[in-house]
DSSP file (Angstrom, degrees, kcal/mol; ACC not computed):
  #  RESIDUE AA STRUCTURE BP1 BP2  ACC     N-H-->O    O-->H-N    N-H-->O    O-->H-N    TCO  KAPPA ALPHA  PHI   PSI    X-CA   Y-CA   Z-CA
    1    1 A M     >        0   0    0      0, 0.0     4,-2.4     0, 0.0     5,-0.2   0.000 360.0 360.0 360.0 -36.4   -0.5   35.4  105.9
    2    2 A T  H  >  +     0   0    0      1,-0.2     4,-2.4     2,-0.2     5,-0.2   0.902 360.0  50.9 -61.2 -44.7    0.8   37.1  109.0
    3    3 A P  H  > S+     0   0    0      0, 0.0     4,-1.8     0, 0.0    -1,-0.2   0.911 111.9  48.9 -59.3 -39.0    1.9   33.9  110.8
    4    4 A W  H  > S+     0   0    0      2,-0.2     4,-2.5     1,-0.2    -2,-0.2   0.913 109.7  51.8 -64.9 -40.6    3.8   32.8  107.7
    5    5 A A  H  X S+     0   0    0     -4,-2.4     4,-2.7     1,-0.2     5,-0.2   0.896 107.3  53.0 -62.1 -39.1    5.5   36.2  107.5
    6    6 A E  H  X S+     0   0    0     -4,-2.4     4,-2.8     2,-0.2    -1,-0.2   0.883 108.9  50.1 -63.6 -37.5    6.5   35.9  111.1
    7    7 A V  H  X S+     0   0    0     -4,-1.8     4,-2.1     2,-0.2     6,-0.3   0.946 112.1  46.7 -63.4 -48.5    8.1   32.5  110.3
    8    8 A L  H  <>S+     0   0    0     -4,-2.5     5,-2.4     1,-0.2     4,-0.5   0.913 116.9  44.0 -61.5 -43.4   10.0   33.9  107.3
    9    9 A R  H ><5S+     0   0    0     -4,-2.7     3,-1.1     3,-0.2   124,-0.3   0.947 113.5  49.9 -66.1 -48.7   11.2   37.0  109.3
   10   10 A G  H 3<5S+     0   0    0     -4,-2.8    -2,-0.2     1,-0.3    -1,-0.2   0.819 117.0  40.5 -62.3 -32.7   12.1   34.9  112.4
   11   11 A Q  T 3<5S-     0   0    0     -4,-2.1    -1,-0.3    -5,-0.2    -2,-0.2   0.410 108.7-121.6 -96.8   1.4   14.1   32.4  110.4
   12   12 A G  T < 5 +     0   0    0     -3,-1.1     2,-0.5    -4,-0.5    -3,-0.2   0.826  49.5 169.0  65.6  31.8   15.7   35.1  108.1
   13   13 A I      < +     0   0    0     -5,-2.4    -1,-0.2    -6,-0.3    -2,-0.1  -0.677  13.0 152.2 -85.1 123.8   14.3   33.4  105.0
   14   14 A R        +     0   0    0     -2,-0.5     2,-0.3   118,-0.0    -1,-0.1   0.426  47.3  75.3-128.1  -5.1   14.6   35.6  101.9
   15   15 A S  S  > S-     0   0    0      1,-0.1     4,-2.0   112,-0.0     5,-0.1  -0.829  72.8-128.5-118.5 153.1   14.9   33.1   99.0
   16   16 A S  H  > S+     0   0    0     -2,-0.3     4,-2.2     1,-0.2     5,-0.1   0.856 111.2  58.1 -60.4 -36.4   12.4   31.0   97.1
   17   17 A E  H  > S+     0   0    0      1,-0.2     4,-0.6     2,-0.2    -1,-0.2   0.902 107.2  46.2 -63.3 -40.7   14.7   28.0   97.6
   18   18 A D  H >> S+     0   0    0      1,-0.2     3,-0.7     2,-0.2     4,-0.6   0.868 109.6  54.1 -70.8 -35.5   14.5   28.4  101.4
   19   19 A V  H >< S+     0   0    0     -4,-2.0     3,-1.4     1,-0.2    -2,-0.2   0.907 102.9  58.0 -61.7 -40.3   10.7   28.8  101.3
   20   20 A A  H 3< S+     0   0    0     -4,-2.2    -1,-0.2     1,-0.3    -2,-0.2   0.716 101.9  56.5 -63.4 -20.5   10.5   25.5   99.4
   21   21 A E  H << S+     0   0    0     -3,-0.7    -1,-0.3    -4,-0.6    -2,-0.2   0.628  83.1 105.4 -86.0 -14.7   12.3   23.8  102.3
   22   22 A I    <<  +     0   0    0     -3,-1.4     2,-0.3    -4,-0.6    -3,-0.0  -0.461  39.9 171.0 -71.9 134.6    9.8   24.9  105.0
   23   23 A R        +     0   0    0     -2,-0.2     2,-0.3    98,-0.1    98,-0.2  -0.901  11.7 155.2-142.6 113.0    7.4   22.2  106.2
   24   24 A Q  E     -A  120   0A   0     96,-2.4    96,-2.8    -2,-0.3     2,-0.4  -0.955  45.1-108.1-137.3 156.2    5.2   23.1  109.2
   25   25 A R  E     -     0   0A   0     -2,-0.3     2,-0.5    94,-0.2    93,-0.2  -0.708  33.0-146.0 -81.2 132.6    1.9   22.0  110.7
   26   26 A L  E     -A  117   0A   0     91,-3.0    90,-3.3    -2,-0.4    91,-1.6  -0.898  16.3-165.3-105.2 124.7   -0.7   24.6  110.2
   27   27 A W  E     -A  115   0A   0     -2,-0.5     2,-0.4    88,-0.3    88,-0.2  -0.768  12.1-151.0-109.1 152.6   -3.3   24.9  113.0
   28   28 A V  E     -A  114   0A   0     86,-2.7    86,-2.0    -2,-0.3     2,-0.4  -0.983  18.1-175.9-117.9 134.7   -6.7   26.6  113.1
   29   29 A A  E     -A  113   0A   0     -2,-0.4     2,-0.6    84,-0.2    84,-0.2  -0.980  18.8-143.7-132.0 145.2   -7.9   27.9  116.5
   30   30 A R        -     0   0    0     82,-2.4     2,-0.5    -2,-0.4    -2,-0.0  -0.932  17.6-170.6-111.1 114.4  -11.2   29.6  117.5
   31   31 A F        -     0   0    0     -2,-0.6     2,-0.6    80,-0.1    80,-0.1  -0.911  10.1-175.3-106.7 125.0  -10.9   32.3  120.1
   32   32 A E        +     0   0    0     -2,-0.5     2,-0.3     2,-0.1    -2,-0.0  -0.721  46.2 107.0-117.3  78.6  -14.0   33.7  121.6
   33   33 A M  S    S-     0   0    0     -2,-0.6     2,-0.3    41,-0.0    -2,-0.1  -0.977  72.6 -97.8-150.2 158.4  -12.7   36.5  123.8
   34   34 A E        -     0   0    0     -2,-0.3     2,-0.4    43,-0.0    42,-0.3  -0.607  38.0-162.7 -76.2 138.4  -12.4   40.2  124.0
   35   35 A A        -     0   0    0     -2,-0.3    42,-0.3    40,-0.1     2,-0.2  -0.991  12.1-136.9-126.9 130.4   -9.1   41.6  122.7
   36   36 A E  E     -c   77   0B   0     40,-2.3    42,-2.8    -2,-0.4     2,-0.6  -0.508  25.1-122.2 -75.0 151.8   -7.8   45.0  123.4
   37   37 A R  E     -c   78   0B   0     40,-0.2     2,-0.6    -2,-0.2    42,-0.2  -0.880  20.3-166.7-102.3 122.3   -6.2   46.9  120.4
   38   38 A L        +     0   0    0     40,-3.2     2,-0.2    -2,-0.6     5,-0.0  -0.939  25.5 159.0-103.5 114.6   -2.6   48.0  120.7
   39   39 A T     >  -     0   0    0     -2,-0.6     4,-1.0    40,-0.1     3,-0.1  -0.717  58.8 -95.8-126.3 175.6   -1.9   50.4  117.8
   40   40 A F  T  4 S+     0   0    0     -2,-0.2     3,-0.3     1,-0.2     4,-0.3   0.875 127.2  50.9 -60.8 -35.1    0.6   53.1  117.1
   41   41 A D  T  4 S+     0   0    0      1,-0.2    -1,-0.2     2,-0.1     3,-0.2   0.809 116.9  37.9 -72.0 -30.0   -2.0   55.6  118.4
   42   42 A T  T >> S+     0   0    0      1,-0.2     3,-1.1    -3,-0.1     4,-0.5   0.410  84.4 104.4-102.1   2.0   -2.6   53.6  121.6
   43   43 A A  G ><>S+     0   0    0     -4,-1.0     5,-1.9    -3,-0.3     3,-1.8   0.867  75.8  56.6 -53.5 -43.2    1.0   52.5  122.4
   44   44 A E  G >45S+     0   0    0     -4,-0.3     3,-1.6     1,-0.3    -1,-0.3   0.811  98.3  60.7 -64.4 -28.9    1.6   55.0  125.1
   45   45 A S  G <45S+     0   0    0     -3,-1.1    -1,-0.3     1,-0.3    -2,-0.2   0.659 106.2  48.9 -71.0 -12.9   -1.4   53.8  127.1
   46   46 A F  G <<5S-     0   0    0     -3,-1.8    -1,-0.3    -4,-0.5    -2,-0.2   0.197 123.5-108.7-102.6  11.6    0.4   50.4  127.2
   47   47 A D  T < 5S+     0   0    0     -3,-1.6     2,-0.3     1,-0.2    -3,-0.2   0.846  82.7 119.2  60.6  37.0    3.6   52.2  128.3
   48   48 A L      < -     0   0    0     -5,-1.9    -1,-0.2    -6,-0.1    -2,-0.2  -0.933  66.6-122.3-125.7 152.2    5.3   51.6  125.0
   49   49 A E    >>  -     0   0    0     -2,-0.3     3,-1.6     1,-0.1     4,-0.7  -0.718  35.3-114.3 -84.0 145.8    6.6   53.9  122.3
   50   50 A P  H >> S+     0   0    0      0, 0.0     3,-1.1     0, 0.0     4,-0.5   0.867 115.2  53.3 -51.3 -41.8    4.9   53.4  119.0
   51   51 A Q  H >4 S+     0   0    0      1,-0.2     3,-0.5     2,-0.2     4,-0.3   0.734  97.3  67.5 -69.6 -19.5    8.1   52.1  117.3
   52   52 A Q  H <4 S+     0   0    0     -3,-1.6     3,-0.4     1,-0.2    -1,-0.2   0.771  87.5  67.7 -69.9 -24.1    8.6   49.5  120.0
   53   53 A I  H << S+     0   0    0     -3,-1.1    -1,-0.2    -4,-0.7    -2,-0.2   0.874 118.2  21.1 -62.4 -36.9    5.5   47.6  118.9
   54   54 A I  S << S+     0   0    0     -4,-0.5    -1,-0.2    -3,-0.5    -2,-0.2   0.194  99.7 128.8-116.4  13.4    7.2   46.7  115.6
   55   55 A G        -     0   0    0     -3,-0.4    -3,-0.1    -4,-0.3    27,-0.1  -0.135  67.8-120.8 -71.4 166.4   10.8   47.1  116.7
   56   56 A D  S    S+     0   0    0      1,-0.0     2,-0.7     2,-0.0    -1,-0.1   0.627  95.6  82.7 -81.1 -14.8   13.6   44.6  116.3
   57   57 A D        -     0   0    0      1,-0.1     4,-0.4    -5,-0.0    -2,-0.2  -0.834  62.0-168.2 -91.5 112.5   14.2   44.6  120.1
   58   58 A Y     >  +     0   0    0     -2,-0.7     4,-2.4     1,-0.2     3,-0.3   0.637  64.4  93.4 -75.5 -13.7   11.6   42.2  121.5
   59   59 A G  H  > S+     0   0    0      1,-0.2     4,-2.5     2,-0.2     5,-0.2   0.876  81.5  48.2 -50.8 -53.6   12.3   43.3  125.1
   60   60 A P  H  > S+     0   0    0      0, 0.0     4,-1.9     0, 0.0    -1,-0.2   0.888 115.2  45.6 -59.8 -38.7    9.6   46.0  125.5
   61   61 A C  H  > S+     0   0    0     -4,-0.4     4,-2.1    -3,-0.3    -2,-0.2   0.864 111.4  52.5 -72.7 -34.5    6.9   43.7  124.1
   62   62 A Q  H  X S+     0   0    0     -4,-2.4     4,-2.1     2,-0.2    -1,-0.2   0.887 108.2  51.6 -66.2 -37.9    8.0   40.8  126.3
   63   63 A E  H  X S+     0   0    0     -4,-2.5     4,-2.4    -5,-0.2    -2,-0.2   0.910 107.8  52.4 -62.6 -41.8    7.9   43.1  129.3
   64   64 A L  H  X S+     0   0    0     -4,-1.9     4,-2.5     1,-0.2    -2,-0.2   0.922 108.3  51.8 -59.1 -43.6    4.3   44.0  128.3
   65   65 A G  H  X S+     0   0    0     -4,-2.1     4,-1.4     1,-0.2    -1,-0.2   0.907 109.0  49.1 -59.7 -43.5    3.5   40.3  128.1
   66   66 A E  H  X S+     0   0    0     -4,-2.1     4,-0.7     1,-0.2    -1,-0.2   0.902 111.8  49.3 -63.7 -40.9    4.8   39.6  131.6
   67   67 A Q  H >< S+     0   0    0     -4,-2.4     3,-1.1     1,-0.2     4,-0.3   0.906 106.9  55.6 -63.9 -41.5    2.8   42.6  133.0
   68   68 A R  H >< S+     0   0    0     -4,-2.5     3,-0.9     1,-0.3     5,-0.4   0.814  99.8  60.2 -64.4 -29.8   -0.4   41.4  131.4
   69   69 A L  H 3< S+     0   0    0     -4,-1.4    -1,-0.3     1,-0.2    -2,-0.2   0.791 108.6  44.4 -65.8 -26.6   -0.1   38.0  133.0
   70   70 A N  T << S+     0   0    0     -3,-1.1     2,-0.3    -4,-0.7    -1,-0.2   0.330 102.0  78.9-103.0   6.3   -0.2   39.6  136.5
   71   71 A L  S <  S-     0   0    0     -3,-0.9     2,-1.7    -4,-0.3     0, 0.0  -0.816  82.2-118.1-116.8 155.7   -3.1   42.1  135.9
   72   72 A D  S    S+     0   0    0     -2,-0.3    -3,-0.1     3,-0.0    -4,-0.1  -0.532  74.6 119.3 -88.1  70.1   -6.8   41.7  135.8
   73   73 A L  S    S-     0   0    0     -2,-1.7    -2,-0.1    -5,-0.4     0, 0.0  -0.796  77.9 -65.5-126.7 166.1   -7.0   42.8  132.2
   74   74 A P        -     0   0    0      0, 0.0    -1,-0.1     0, 0.0   -38,-0.1  -0.291  44.8-135.8 -52.4 139.2   -8.3   41.2  129.0
   75   75 A N  S    S+     0   0    0    -41,-0.1    18,-3.0    17,-0.1     2,-0.3   0.173  80.4  58.4 -90.5  21.2   -6.0   38.3  128.3
   76   76 A A  E     + D   0  92B   0    -42,-0.3   -40,-2.3    16,-0.2     2,-0.3  -0.997  55.5 177.8-146.9 144.1   -5.7   39.1  124.6
   77   77 A I  E     -cD  36  91B   0     14,-2.4    14,-3.4    -2,-0.3     2,-0.4  -0.979  23.1-134.4-137.7 153.0   -4.6   42.0  122.5
   78   78 A T  E     -cD  37  90B   0    -42,-2.8   -40,-3.2    -2,-0.3    12,-0.2  -0.905  29.5-178.2-104.0 141.0   -4.2   42.7  118.8
   79   79 A V  E     - D   0  89B   0     10,-2.3    10,-2.8    -2,-0.4   -40,-0.1  -0.957  34.8 -93.7-136.4 151.1   -1.0   44.3  117.6
   80   80 A P  E     - D   0  88B   0      0, 0.0     2,-0.3     0, 0.0     8,-0.3  -0.413  50.1-109.6 -61.0 140.5    0.4   45.5  114.3
   81   81 A S        -     0   0    0      6,-2.6     6,-0.2     3,-0.4     5,-0.2  -0.575  18.8-157.9 -74.2 130.6    2.6   42.8  112.7
   82   82 A A  S    S+     0   0    0     -2,-0.3    -1,-0.2   -29,-0.2   -28,-0.1   0.785  95.0  44.4 -72.5 -28.0    6.3   43.5  112.7
   83   83 A A  S    S+     0   0    0      1,-0.2    48,-3.0    47,-0.1    -1,-0.2   0.752 120.2  34.0 -90.7 -26.9    6.7   41.0  109.9
   84   84 A L  S >  S-     0   0    0     46,-0.2     3,-1.5     3,-0.1    -3,-0.4  -0.722  81.5-143.9-135.4  83.9    3.9   42.0  107.6
   85   85 A P  T 3  S+     0   0    0      0, 0.0     3,-0.1     0, 0.0    -3,-0.1  -0.142  85.2  31.8 -51.0 135.4    3.0   45.7  107.7
   86   86 A G  T 3  S+     0   0    0      1,-0.4    65,-0.4    -5,-0.2     2,-0.2   0.400 105.6  86.3  96.2  -1.3   -0.7   46.4  107.4
   87   87 A T    <   -     0   0    0     -3,-1.5    -6,-2.6    -6,-0.2    -1,-0.4  -0.758  65.0-134.6-123.0 172.5   -1.8   43.3  109.2
   88   88 A E  E     -D   80   0B   0     -8,-0.3     2,-0.4    -2,-0.2   -86,-0.1  -0.899   2.4-143.5-128.9 156.4   -2.3   42.4  112.8
   89   89 A N  E     -D   79   0B   0    -10,-2.8   -10,-2.3    -2,-0.3     2,-0.6  -0.905  16.1-134.0-112.1 146.1   -1.5   39.5  115.2
   90   90 A L  E     -D   78   0B   0     -2,-0.4     2,-0.5   -12,-0.2   -12,-0.2  -0.908  22.1-163.6 -95.5 123.8   -3.7   38.2  118.0
   91   91 A V  E     -D   77   0B   0    -14,-3.4   -14,-2.4    -2,-0.6     2,-0.5  -0.950   3.0-166.8-112.2 123.1   -1.6   37.8  121.2
   92   92 A V  E     -D   76   0B   0     -2,-0.5     2,-0.3   -16,-0.2   -16,-0.2  -0.934   7.0-151.4-114.2 130.8   -3.1   35.7  123.9
   93   93 A F        +     0   0    0    -18,-3.0   -27,-0.0    -2,-0.5   -18,-0.0  -0.746  51.2  23.1-103.2 146.5   -1.6   35.6  127.4
   94   94 A G  S    S-     0   0    0     -2,-0.3     2,-0.2     2,-0.0    -2,-0.1  -0.080  95.8 -42.1  93.2 169.1   -1.7   32.9  130.0
   95   95 A P        +     0   0    0      0, 0.0     2,-0.3     0, 0.0    -2,-0.1  -0.452  56.0 177.8 -74.3 141.6   -2.1   29.1  129.8
   96   96 A L        -     0   0    0     -2,-0.2     2,-0.5    -4,-0.1    14,-0.2  -0.929  20.6-136.7-136.7 161.2   -4.7   27.6  127.4
   97   97 A V  E     -b  110   0A   0     12,-3.1    14,-2.9    -2,-0.3     2,-0.3  -0.984  17.8-129.5-124.5 126.7   -5.7   24.0  126.6
   98   98 A G  E     -b  111   0A   0     -2,-0.5    12,-0.1    12,-0.2   -69,-0.0  -0.554  31.2-178.8 -72.1 135.2   -6.3   22.8  123.0
   99   99 A S  E     -b  112   0A   0     12,-2.4    14,-2.8    -2,-0.3     6,-0.1  -0.890  41.5 -71.9-129.3 161.7   -9.6   21.0  122.7
  100  100 A P  E >   -b  113   0A   0      0, 0.0     3,-1.5     0, 0.0    14,-0.2  -0.267  45.9-125.1 -55.2 138.3  -11.3   19.3  119.7
  101  101 A Y  T 3  S+     0   0    0     12,-1.1    13,-0.1     1,-0.3    -2,-0.0   0.835 107.2  43.5 -57.9 -37.8  -12.6   22.0  117.3
  102  102 A S  T 3  S+     0   0    0     11,-0.1    -1,-0.3     2,-0.1     2,-0.1   0.499  95.6  99.6 -89.5  -2.6  -16.1   20.8  117.2
  103  103 A A  S <  S-     0   0    0     -3,-1.5     2,-0.3     1,-0.1    -4,-0.1  -0.477  79.4-108.0 -84.1 154.5  -16.4   20.1  121.0
  104  104 A E        -     0   0    0     -2,-0.1     2,-0.2     1,-0.1    -1,-0.1  -0.590  41.5-105.1 -74.8 140.1  -18.0   22.5  123.5
  105  105 A A        -     0   0    0     -2,-0.3    -1,-0.1     1,-0.1     6,-0.0  -0.461  26.1-164.6 -67.2 135.5  -15.6   24.3  125.8
  106  106 A L  S    S+     0   0    0      1,-0.2    -1,-0.1    -2,-0.2    -2,-0.0   0.668  73.4  10.0 -93.3 -20.7  -15.5   22.8  129.3
  107  107 A S  S >  S-     0   0    0      1,-0.0     3,-1.7     0, 0.0    -1,-0.2  -0.956  82.1-101.1-149.7 166.1  -13.6   25.8  130.8
  108  108 A P  T 3  S+     0   0    0      0, 0.0    -3,-0.0     0, 0.0    -1,-0.0   0.711 119.3  62.3 -63.5 -18.3  -12.6   29.3  129.8
  109  109 A D  T 3  S+     0   0    0    -13,-0.1   -12,-3.1     2,-0.0     2,-0.3   0.584  80.8 103.6 -83.1  -9.7   -9.1   27.9  129.2
  110  110 A D  E <   - b   0  97A   0     -3,-1.7   -12,-0.2   -14,-0.2    -5,-0.1  -0.569  49.5-172.8 -76.8 132.7  -10.3   25.6  126.4
  111  111 A V  E     - b   0  98A   0    -14,-2.9   -12,-2.4    -2,-0.3     2,-0.3  -0.980  24.4-128.0-125.4 117.1   -9.5   26.7  122.9
  112  112 A P  E     + b   0  99A   0      0, 0.0   -82,-2.4     0, 0.0     2,-0.3  -0.481  39.8 172.6 -64.9 126.8  -11.0   24.7  120.0
  113  113 A V  E     +Ab  29 100A   0    -14,-2.8   -12,-1.1    -2,-0.3     2,-0.3  -0.929  15.4 178.2-134.8 157.8   -8.2   23.7  117.6
  114  114 A S  E     -A   28   0A   0    -86,-2.0   -86,-2.7    -2,-0.3     2,-0.5  -0.980  36.1-106.6-154.5 150.6   -7.7   21.6  114.6
  115  115 A I  E     -A   27   0A   0     -2,-0.3   -88,-0.3   -88,-0.2     3,-0.1  -0.697  30.1-178.3 -78.5 125.6   -4.9   20.7  112.2
  116  116 A A  E     -     0   0A   0    -90,-3.3     2,-0.3    -2,-0.5   -89,-0.2   0.751  66.1  -4.9 -94.5 -29.7   -5.5   22.5  108.9
  117  117 A A  E     -A   26   0A   0    -91,-1.6   -91,-3.0     3,-0.0     2,-0.4  -0.969  55.7-143.7-162.9 146.2   -2.5   21.1  107.0
  118  118 A D  E    S+     0   0A   0     -2,-0.3   -93,-0.2   -93,-0.2   -94,-0.1  -0.874  88.3  13.0-108.2 148.9    0.6   19.0  107.5
  119  119 A Y  E    S+     0   0A   0     -2,-0.4   -94,-0.2     1,-0.2    -1,-0.2   0.865  90.6 164.3  56.0  39.2    3.9   19.8  105.8
  120  120 A A  E     -A   24   0A   0    -96,-2.8   -96,-2.4    -3,-0.3    -1,-0.2  -0.456  19.1-168.1 -84.4 158.2    2.6   23.2  104.8
  121  121 A R        -     0   0    0    -98,-0.2  -101,-0.1    -2,-0.1     3,-0.1  -0.976  27.2 -98.0-142.6 157.6    4.7   26.1  103.6
  122  122 A P        -     0   0    0      0, 0.0     2,-0.2     0, 0.0  -100,-0.1  -0.329  48.3 -93.2 -72.2 156.5    4.1   29.8  103.0
  123  123 A P    >   -     0   0    0      0, 0.0     3,-1.9     0, 0.0     4,-0.4  -0.494  26.1-133.1 -68.8 138.1    3.3   31.1   99.5
  124  124 A E  G >  S+     0   0    0      1,-0.3     3,-1.4    -2,-0.2  -105,-0.0   0.801 103.5  69.3 -59.7 -29.5    6.4   32.2   97.6
  125  125 A T  G 3  S+     0   0    0      1,-0.3    -1,-0.3    30,-0.2    30,-0.2   0.597  87.2  67.6 -68.6  -9.4    4.6   35.4   96.7
  126  126 A L  G X> S+     0   0    0     -3,-1.9     3,-1.9     1,-0.2     4,-0.8   0.761  77.8  85.4 -77.5 -26.0    4.7   36.5  100.3
  127  127 A L  G X4 S+     0   0    0     -3,-1.4     3,-1.1    -4,-0.4    -1,-0.2   0.855  86.1  49.0 -47.5 -51.2    8.5   36.9  100.2
  128  128 A P  G 34 S+     0   0    0      0, 0.0    -1,-0.3     0, 0.0    -2,-0.1   0.669 109.7  54.6 -69.5 -11.6    8.6   40.5   98.9
  129  129 A L  G <4 S+     0   0    0     -3,-1.9     2,-0.2    -4,-0.2    -2,-0.2   0.623  83.4 104.8 -92.5 -14.7    6.1   41.7  101.4
  130  130 A V    <<  -     0   0    0     -3,-1.1     2,-0.7    -4,-0.8   -46,-0.2  -0.487  63.3-143.3 -74.8 132.1    7.9   40.4  104.5
  131  131 A R        -     0   0    0    -48,-3.0     2,-0.1    -2,-0.2     3,-0.1  -0.862  23.0-158.6 -93.3 113.6    9.7   43.0  106.7
  132  132 A H    >   -     0   0    0     -2,-0.7     3,-2.5     1,-0.2  -123,-0.1  -0.434  35.4 -71.7 -88.9 165.4   12.9   41.5  107.9
  133  133 A I  T 3  S+     0   0    0   -124,-0.3    -1,-0.2     1,-0.3     3,-0.1  -0.338 124.2  21.5 -56.7 129.8   14.9   42.6  110.9
  134  134 A G  T 3  S+     0   0    0      1,-0.4    -1,-0.3    -3,-0.1     2,-0.1   0.182  98.2 116.7  94.1 -15.9   16.6   45.8  110.1
  135  135 A D  S <  S-     0   0    0     -3,-2.5    -1,-0.4     1,-0.1     2,-0.1  -0.463  73.1-102.2 -80.7 156.4   14.2   46.8  107.3
  136  136 A R        -     0   0    0     -2,-0.1     2,-0.7    -3,-0.1    -1,-0.1  -0.458  29.7-125.9 -73.7 153.7   11.9   49.8  107.6
  137  137 A H     >  -     0   0    0      1,-0.2     4,-2.5    -2,-0.1     3,-0.3  -0.888  15.6-158.7-105.8 105.4    8.3   49.2  108.5
  138  138 A G  H  > S+     0   0    0     -2,-0.7     4,-2.4     1,-0.2     5,-0.2   0.837  89.6  51.0 -56.0 -39.9    6.1   50.8  105.8
  139  139 A E  H  > S+     0   0    0      2,-0.2     4,-2.5     1,-0.2    -1,-0.2   0.911 111.9  47.3 -66.5 -41.7    3.0   51.0  108.0
  140  140 A Y  H  > S+     0   0    0     -3,-0.3     4,-2.8     2,-0.2    -2,-0.2   0.924 112.0  50.0 -65.0 -44.0    4.9   52.7  110.8
  141  141 A V  H  X S+     0   0    0     -4,-2.5     4,-1.7     1,-0.2    -2,-0.2   0.922 112.0  48.1 -60.4 -44.5    6.5   55.2  108.5
  142  142 A A  H  <>S+     0   0    0     -4,-2.4     5,-3.2    -5,-0.2     4,-0.3   0.928 112.1  49.3 -62.2 -44.9    3.1   56.0  106.9
  143  143 A W  H ><5S+     0   0    0     -4,-2.5     3,-1.6     1,-0.2    -2,-0.2   0.933 109.8  51.1 -59.4 -46.3    1.6   56.4  110.4
  144  144 A R  H 3<5S+     0   0    0     -4,-2.8    -1,-0.2     1,-0.3    -2,-0.2   0.834 112.2  47.3 -61.4 -32.7    4.4   58.7  111.5
  145  145 A N  T 3<5S-     0   0    0     -4,-1.7    -1,-0.3    -5,-0.2    -2,-0.2   0.378 116.6-114.2 -89.1   3.6    3.9   60.8  108.3
  146  146 A G  T < 5S+     0   0    0     -3,-1.6    -3,-0.2    -4,-0.3    -2,-0.1   0.778  74.4 130.5  70.3  26.6    0.2   61.0  108.9
  147  147 A E      < -     0   0    0     -5,-3.2    -1,-0.3    -6,-0.2    -2,-0.1  -0.797  60.5-109.0-111.6 153.6   -0.5   59.0  105.7
  148  148 A P        -     0   0    0      0, 0.0     2,-0.4     0, 0.0    -1,-0.0  -0.417  27.2-156.1 -74.6 156.9   -2.7   55.9  105.2
  149  149 A F        -     0   0    0     -2,-0.1     2,-0.5    -7,-0.0   -10,-0.1  -1.000   6.2-167.4-133.5 134.5   -1.1   52.5  104.6
  150  150 A R        -     0   0    0     -2,-0.4     2,-0.3   -65,-0.0   -64,-0.0  -0.984  17.8-132.8-127.4 128.8   -2.9   49.6  102.9
  151  151 A F        -     0   0    0     -2,-0.5     2,-0.6   -65,-0.4   -65,-0.1  -0.593  17.8-148.8 -75.1 134.0   -1.7   46.0  102.8
  152  152 A S        -     0   0    0     -2,-0.3     3,-0.1   -23,-0.0    -1,-0.0  -0.932  17.2-126.5-107.4 118.4   -1.8   44.5   99.4
  153  153 A E        -     0   0    0     -2,-0.6     3,-0.1     1,-0.1     2,-0.1  -0.295  29.6-109.2 -58.3 141.6   -2.5   40.8   99.3
  154  154 A P        -     0   0    0      0, 0.0   -28,-0.1     0, 0.0    -1,-0.1  -0.392  45.2 -89.4 -68.4 154.6    0.0   38.7   97.4
  155  155 A R        -     0   0    0    -30,-0.2     2,-0.3     1,-0.1   -30,-0.2  -0.273  47.5-102.5 -64.1 152.6   -1.2   37.3   94.2
  156  156 A V        -     0   0    0     -3,-0.1     2,-0.2     1,-0.0    -1,-0.1  -0.571  31.8-133.4 -78.4 135.0   -2.8   33.8   94.3
  157  157 A Q        -     0   0    0     -2,-0.3     2,-0.1     1,-0.1    -1,-0.0  -0.611  29.8 -98.5 -85.6 150.0   -0.7   30.9   93.2
  158  158 A R        -     0   0    0     -2,-0.2     2,-0.5     1,-0.0    -1,-0.1  -0.432  34.3-146.6 -66.3 137.9   -2.1   28.4   90.9
  159  159 A L        -     0   0    0     -2,-0.1    -1,-0.0     2,-0.1    -3,-0.0  -0.931  57.8 -14.0-107.8 129.3   -3.4   25.2   92.6
  160  160 A G  S    S-     0   0    0     -2,-0.5    -2,-0.0     2,-0.1     0, 0.0  -0.175 107.2 -20.4  78.7-172.3   -3.1   21.9   90.8
  161  161 A P              0   0    0      0, 0.0    -2,-0.1     0, 0.0     0, 0.0  -0.260 360.0 360.0 -70.2 157.6   -2.4   21.3   87.1
  162  162 A P              0   0    0      0, 0.0    -2,-0.1     0, 0.0    -3,-0.0   0.499 360.0 360.0 -63.4 360.0   -2.9   24.0   84.5
């Protein structure tokens, strides 16, 4: 769900009609690597303020990415999603090469990938869950208030005829 939410947020899509127009290729990738966790609690150890992780200004996170490329640190981190509160994104730094999903990796830069769908679109039921630019981030607000936050999956849409 999170990649679709990032698409909706990034393109400013808020209506069912606009969702119906989306057509993208959906990929599956298998990452076998250690990933550090960047959370609201650990943000300062990454030289970020907690709100910068999910902020509308991409600058601080882009700076972190540039720093990570030049350090001998794990080349992947998980971060709270700015677009879908309560979920996480995997961020991988550095060059990688897509390889056939069922093939053995020939180098550490190989990432097994496969096309999962062509002309795919996000579920319409995701729309009300997306945090758009300028909206408050429910997970961050809950964290700041010392309260738990739980992501609620959107309802499943019917597949095929009734």
